[in-house]
Backbone bond lengths (Angstrom), bond angles and torsions (degrees), N, CA, C in turn:
res aa  C-N    CA-C-N  psi(-1)  N-CA   C-N-CA  omega(-1)  CA-C   N-CA-C  phi
1 X - - - 1.455 - - 1.520 109.39 -
2 X 1.326 117.06 -67.37 1.456 120.58 177.43 1.519 109.86 -87.16
3 X 1.282 116.09 158.30 1.456 119.95 178.91 1.526 109.95 -95.23
4 X 1.300 115.57 172.37 1.464 120.78 178.06 1.523 110.58 -60.10
5 X 1.308 117.10 -33.92 1.461 121.57 178.83 1.532 111.22 -64.39
6 X 1.326 117.21 -39.72 1.464 120.70 178.24 1.525 110.82 -60.00
7 X 1.328 117.00 -48.49 1.462 120.40 -177.36 1.530 111.53 -69.01
8 X 1.317 117.19 -35.36 1.467 119.94 177.05 1.527 110.32 -66.48
9 X 1.316 116.75 -41.17 1.469 120.55 177.66 1.520 110.70 -65.76
10 X 1.329 116.79 -43.15 1.466 120.72 178.70 1.519 110.88 -61.47
11 X 1.321 117.48 -40.61 1.461 120.92 179.61 1.526 111.45 -64.39
12 X 1.315 118.16 -23.97 1.468 121.71 177.44 1.523 112.15 -91.18
13 X 1.320 117.42 -34.03 1.463 121.53 -176.24 1.528 111.79 -77.52
14 X 1.323 117.97 -38.73 1.466 120.62 -177.57 1.532 112.98 -57.17
15 X 1.335 120.06 -45.13 1.475 118.09 176.56 1.533 112.79 -63.65
16 X 1.310 116.94 -34.49 1.460 120.20 178.18 1.521 110.64 -64.68
17 X 1.319 117.05 -42.16 1.461 120.77 177.33 1.526 110.92 -64.30
18 X 1.326 116.86 -38.53 1.466 119.74 179.69 1.526 111.04 -67.15
19 X 1.315 117.53 -36.69 1.460 120.77 176.44 1.530 109.83 -64.51
20 X 1.327 117.34 -43.22 1.465 120.84 178.16 1.526 110.99 -61.19
21 X 1.334 117.50 -41.02 1.464 120.56 177.60 1.527 111.29 -64.33
22 X 1.303 116.61 -40.87 1.462 120.90 179.53 1.525 110.80 -62.01
23 X 1.308 116.90 -42.32 1.466 121.10 178.78 1.530 110.18 -64.24
24 X 1.320 117.49 -43.33 1.467 120.64 -179.84 1.526 111.74 -64.88
25 X 1.317 117.37 -41.07 1.467 119.80 177.15 1.522 109.63 -64.26
26 X 1.325 117.59 -37.90 1.466 120.84 175.64 1.520 111.43 -60.74
27 X 1.318 117.19 -42.12 1.471 120.26 177.19 1.524 111.22 -63.42
28 X 1.331 117.12 -40.98 1.461 120.30 177.68 1.527 111.44 -62.99
29 X 1.330 117.02 -40.46 1.460 120.28 178.38 1.532 111.41 -66.74
30 X 1.334 117.49 -39.02 1.468 120.81 176.62 1.522 110.68 -63.59
31 X 1.316 117.11 -43.19 1.459 120.92 178.70 1.518 110.41 -62.04
32 X 1.316 116.82 -42.82 1.460 121.07 179.70 1.537 110.59 -63.41
33 X 1.328 117.06 -42.88 1.464 120.33 179.16 1.527 110.75 -63.94
34 X 1.325 116.31 -39.79 1.468 120.38 178.91 1.531 110.95 -64.58
35 X 1.321 116.76 -41.93 1.463 120.43 178.25 1.525 111.34 -64.53
36 X 1.322 117.23 -39.74 1.469 120.43 178.53 1.532 110.57 -66.39
37 X 1.325 116.12 -38.99 1.467 120.40 178.67 1.527 110.77 -64.76
38 X 1.325 116.86 -43.17 1.466 120.73 177.36 1.523 111.27 -63.17
39 X 1.313 116.68 -38.06 1.461 120.92 179.73 1.532 110.28 -66.32
40 X 1.331 116.88 -40.70 1.469 120.42 177.74 1.517 111.27 -67.57
41 X 1.333 117.10 -37.76 1.460 121.13 -178.66 1.527 111.52 -65.74
42 X 1.321 116.58 -34.09 1.466 120.56 179.08 1.528 111.39 -72.30
43 X 1.320 116.68 -21.23 1.453 120.76 177.66 1.507 114.07 74.00
44 X 1.284 117.65 10.76 1.458 121.61 -179.19 1.513 110.63 -79.02
45 X 1.299 114.44 -177.75 1.454 119.43 179.39 1.523 109.56 -67.98
46 X 1.307 115.47 146.77 1.455 120.17 179.27 1.520 108.23 -76.68
47 X 1.296 116.03 119.08 1.460 119.85 177.91 1.519 108.28 -119.92
48 X 1.308 114.59 160.79 1.461 119.50 -179.23 1.521 109.51 -69.46
49 X 1.313 114.85 129.91 1.457 119.82 178.31 1.526 109.64 -77.72
50 X 1.339 116.74 145.82 1.464 118.81 176.96 1.522 110.75 -70.77
51 X 1.286 115.44 161.26 1.457 120.02 177.61 1.519 111.59 90.74
52 X 1.308 115.70 -178.97 1.458 120.04 -176.65 1.528 112.28 -70.64
53 X 1.324 115.59 145.67 1.465 120.45 175.93 1.524 109.28 -81.46
54 X 1.324 115.56 172.00 1.468 119.64 178.37 1.532 110.69 -60.57
55 X 1.331 116.16 -40.12 1.467 119.95 179.10 1.515 112.28 -64.32
56 X 1.322 116.30 -41.85 1.472 120.19 178.44 1.528 110.54 -64.46
57 X 1.331 116.80 -40.12 1.457 119.93 177.75 1.529 110.91 -65.13
58 X 1.336 116.44 -39.00 1.466 119.74 179.28 1.529 110.98 -65.84
59 X 1.339 116.93 -43.88 1.466 119.97 178.40 1.527 111.38 -64.55
60 X 1.318 116.91 -41.56 1.463 120.26 177.69 1.515 111.61 -63.90
61 X 1.332 116.26 -40.88 1.464 120.19 178.45 1.521 110.74 -62.87
62 X 1.333 116.64 -40.26 1.462 120.48 177.95 1.525 110.71 -62.88
63 X 1.318 116.78 -42.60 1.472 120.36 179.69 1.529 111.27 -63.54
64 X 1.332 116.08 -45.37 1.462 118.74 179.12 1.523 111.17 -67.45
65 X 1.314 116.85 -33.74 1.467 120.38 175.22 1.517 111.38 -63.41
66 X 1.317 116.57 -38.37 1.469 121.03 177.43 1.529 110.66 -65.63
67 X 1.328 116.68 -43.42 1.469 120.66 177.47 1.524 109.89 -61.79
68 X 1.334 116.67 -41.98 1.463 120.98 178.67 1.524 110.50 -61.40
69 X 1.332 116.94 -49.55 1.472 120.40 -178.39 1.524 111.33 -60.44
70 X 1.327 116.48 -42.67 1.457 120.43 178.71 1.532 110.59 -59.65
71 X 1.328 116.61 -50.74 1.461 120.26 -178.01 1.515 113.04 -65.64
72 X 1.324 116.54 -40.61 1.468 120.42 -178.22 1.529 110.73 -67.89
73 X 1.315 117.20 -46.83 1.468 120.30 179.49 1.526 110.50 -62.97
74 X 1.325 116.27 -42.57 1.464 119.54 179.52 1.529 111.33 -64.12
75 X 1.325 117.36 -40.33 1.474 120.14 178.32 1.528 110.70 -64.60
76 X 1.325 116.75 -43.25 1.466 119.36 -179.82 1.524 112.14 -68.48
77 X 1.337 117.05 -39.50 1.467 119.54 176.06 1.522 111.16 -64.83
78 X 1.328 116.57 -37.79 1.467 120.09 178.28 1.522 110.52 -62.56
79 X 1.316 116.24 -39.99 1.465 119.43 177.78 1.528 111.51 -68.59
80 X 1.326 115.58 -43.42 1.461 119.66 -176.04 1.513 113.70 -69.08
81 X 1.336 116.55 -39.53 1.458 120.30 -175.96 1.521 113.44 -107.44
82 X 1.323 116.17 5.79 1.468 122.31 179.64 1.531 111.84 56.87
83 X 1.339 114.94 47.03 1.461 120.87 176.92 1.516 108.67 -89.84
84 X 1.288 117.89 77.55 1.457 122.01 -178.18 1.523 108.67 -100.30
85 X 1.330 116.76 68.10 1.462 120.27 -179.71 1.527 109.40 -119.67
86 X 1.332 115.31 179.99 1.460 120.41 -174.04 1.529 111.68 -67.07
87 X 1.338 118.58 -34.08 1.472 121.16 -176.97 1.518 111.91 -69.84
88 X 1.320 116.95 -41.25 1.466 118.71 177.75 1.526 110.14 -69.38
89 X 1.320 116.21 -36.77 1.466 120.12 178.55 1.526 110.78 -62.52
90 X 1.342 116.32 -45.71 1.470 120.28 179.46 1.524 110.84 -65.41
91 X 1.326 117.80 -42.90 1.464 121.05 -179.57 1.516 112.81 -61.77
92 X 1.317 116.49 -48.47 1.464 120.69 179.58 1.523 110.31 -68.88
93 X 1.322 116.87 -41.56 1.461 120.62 -179.99 1.522 112.34 -62.77
94 X 1.326 117.45 -43.29 1.467 120.78 179.04 1.527 111.12 -66.20
95 X 1.318 117.21 -37.77 1.469 119.82 176.58 1.525 110.19 -60.77
96 X 1.324 115.88 -43.48 1.462 119.42 179.55 1.524 111.05 -65.22
97 X 1.325 117.36 -43.34 1.468 120.99 -178.95 1.528 110.43 -62.73
98 X 1.321 117.78 -44.40 1.463 121.53 -179.73 1.519 110.83 -62.26
99 X 1.329 117.54 -45.76 1.467 120.23 -179.11 1.530 111.76 -69.40
100 X 1.318 117.99 -36.59 1.470 120.16 177.51 1.524 109.97 -65.14
101 X 1.334 116.81 -41.53 1.472 119.87 177.70 1.522 110.70 -62.24
102 X 1.318 117.36 -41.75 1.467 120.49 179.43 1.527 111.08 -65.04
103 X 1.323 116.77 -41.23 1.466 120.46 178.71 1.525 110.08 -64.26
104 X 1.308 117.70 -32.65 1.465 120.87 179.69 1.524 112.14 -77.05
105 X 1.332 118.23 -32.94 1.465 121.62 -173.84 1.530 112.77 -86.38
106 X 1.324 118.93 -36.59 1.469 120.36 -175.66 1.527 114.49 -59.02
107 X 1.331 120.62 -41.65 1.468 117.75 176.14 1.522 112.48 -62.38
108 X 1.309 117.55 -33.28 1.461 121.42 177.18 1.524 110.44 -65.20
109 X 1.324 117.41 -42.35 1.463 120.86 176.81 1.533 110.98 -62.28
110 X 1.322 116.04 -41.06 1.468 119.86 178.57 1.527 110.04 -63.71
111 X 1.319 116.79 -40.68 1.463 121.04 177.94 1.523 110.63 -61.75
112 X 1.325 117.19 -44.23 1.456 120.64 178.96 1.530 111.58 -63.13
113 X 1.342 116.94 -38.47 1.465 120.42 176.89 1.523 110.82 -63.96
114 X 1.328 116.47 -40.54 1.477 119.65 -177.75 1.527 111.84 -68.86
115 X 1.323 119.01 -39.22 1.450 119.63 -177.20 1.526 111.69 -79.29
116 X 1.341 117.24 -15.11 1.454 118.43 179.22 1.540 111.12 -76.98
117 X 1.324 116.47 -8.01 1.470 119.22 179.07 1.480 110.37 -123.97
């Protein structure tokens, strides 16, 4: 189904997408820490901050890491063993689509968190 070029490109793009996700999650954690610090400085009652909690971000990061590992290993195995069939194509393609969607959505979530304060 896919060619050797597709799997080689996927093996290079997937780590780049994972790095972008890691940076975005770091920005979300920094924003959350800043909001908590501002809340403590005001001395007001502790209220739940909007947006994802640290635990939710950790679970989401683990899930995306699993998708990354699946796609990367499958792309490398496809290259090594010349498994150019429909199942490897779908597996690698879906991993790329999921990570691209996450990279596109996380900055939007960060923007929404910033304008809510």
